[in-house]
C-alpha positions in Angstrom: 69.1 96.0 156.1 66.3 96.6 158.5 65.5 93.1 159.0 69.5 92.1 160.0 69.5 94.7 162.3 66.4 93.2 164.3 68.2 89.9 163.8 71.3 90.5 165.8 69.3 92.2 168.5 67.1 88.8 168.7 69.8 86.7 169.2 71.7 89.3 172.2 68.1 89.0 173.5 68.0 85.3 173.4 71.4 85.5 174.6 73.2 83.0 171.7 75.9 86.6 171.1 77.4 88.5 173.2 76.7 92.9 173.3 80.4 93.1 172.1 79.6 90.6 169.4 76.5 92.3 168.4 78.5 95.8 167.9 81.0 94.2 165.6 78.0 92.9 163.9 75.8 96.1 163.8 79.4 97.8 162.2 79.6 95.3 159.2 76.3 95.8 158.2 76.6 99.0 158.5 79.4 99.3 156.7 77.7 97.0 154.4 74.7 99.1 154.0 77.3 102.2 153.0 79.2 100.2 150.6 75.8 99.0 148.9 74.5 103.1 148.3 77.7 103.9 147.3 78.0 100.7 144.3 74.3 101.7 143.4 75.5 105.3 142.9 78.7 104.1 140.9 76.2 101.6 138.6 74.1 104.9 138.4 76.5 107.2 137.2 78.0 104.1 135.2 74.8 103.2 133.8 75.0 106.9 132.9 77.9 107.3 131.2 77.5 103.8 129.1 74.3 105.4 127.7 75.8 108.5 126.8 78.7 106.6 125.2 76.1 104.7 123.1 74.3 107.8 122.0 77.9 109.2 120.9 78.4 106.4 119.1 75.1 106.2 117.0 75.3 109.7 116.2 79.4 108.6 114.9 78.3 106.3 112.9 75.4 108.0 110.9 77.5 111.1 110.5 80.4 108.6 109.4 77.5 106.8 106.9 76.7 110.3 105.5 80.2 111.4 104.9 81.2 107.9 103.2 77.8 107.7 101.0 78.4 111.0 99.6 82.0 110.3 99.4 81.2 107.7 97.0 78.7 109.6 95.2 81.4 111.9 94.1 84.1 109.0 93.5 81.5 106.2 91.4 81.2 108.7 87.9 84.9 108.7 88.4 85.3 105.5 88.6 83.3 105.0 85.8 85.2 107.0 83.6 88.2 105.6 84.7 87.3 101.9 84.3 85.5 102.4 81.1 89.3 104.4 80.2 91.0 101.2 80.9 88.6 98.8 79.1 89.1 101.1 75.9 93.3 101.3 76.4 93.0 97.4 76.9 90.9 96.6 73.8 93.1 99.2 71.2 96.2 97.2 73.1 94.8 93.9 71.8 93.5 95.0 68.9 97.3 96.1 68.0 98.7 92.7 69.4 96.4 91.4 67.2 97.4 93.4 64.3 101.2 92.8 64.9 100.5 89.1 65.2 98.8 88.7 62.1 101.6 90.7 60.2 104.1 88.4 61.6 101.9 85.5 60.7 101.8 86.7 56.7 105.7 87.9 57.0 106.0 84.0 57.4 104.1 82.9 55.3 105.9 85.2 52.2 109.1 84.1 53.6 108.5 80.1 52.9 107.1 81.0 49.4 110.6 82.8 49.0 112.2 78.8 48.9 113.0 76.4 46.4 110.4 74.4 46.7 108.4 77.6 45.3 107.8 79.1 42.3 110.6 81.8 43.1 113.7 81.3 41.6 115.2 80.1 38.1 113.3 76.6 38.1 110.0 78.7 38.4 108.9 76.2 35.5 109.7 73.2 37.2 109.1 74.0 41.3 106.2 76.1 40.9 103.1 76.1 43.5 99.9 73.5 43.7 98.0 76.0 40.9 101.1 76.7 38.8 100.8 79.9 39.7 102.6 82.0 42.5 100.4 83.5 44.9 102.4 85.2 47.2 103.6 88.5 46.9 107.7 87.1 47.2 110.3 90.2 47.9 113.0 87.6 47.4 115.8 88.1 44.9 114.0 86.1 42.2 111.4 87.4 40.3 107.8 85.6 41.1 106.6 83.7 38.7 104.3 85.6 36.8 100.8 83.9 36.0 
């Protein structure tokens, strides 16, 4: 800033600018200098605020991480227990479905045994199963052929 003032005075001495112009330039330099000082102070204040915010954010992040970790420690065993229960119940339901399907298939096989082409009925001697014995547990009105 001092160099600029000396340069303005040198221009007046050389007669390149008037005293009035020099006065305006020196005033502008003065205003510019005060603005630079304000900016520097504001910038310094801003940096302090940013640094304080960063420290607070870091502390907050550590605290949140600690709380999440603690919550996970509490929830994890419960989650594992629930997962095992769900798995067990699902396996039980699948077993029940498999049993029901097997029963349905057996009933279908038994029902097919009691038709005209099997060994049940009045014509059992003529229309018997391949091994000449009724292998089903027919529950039809006619008695199954005895072995």
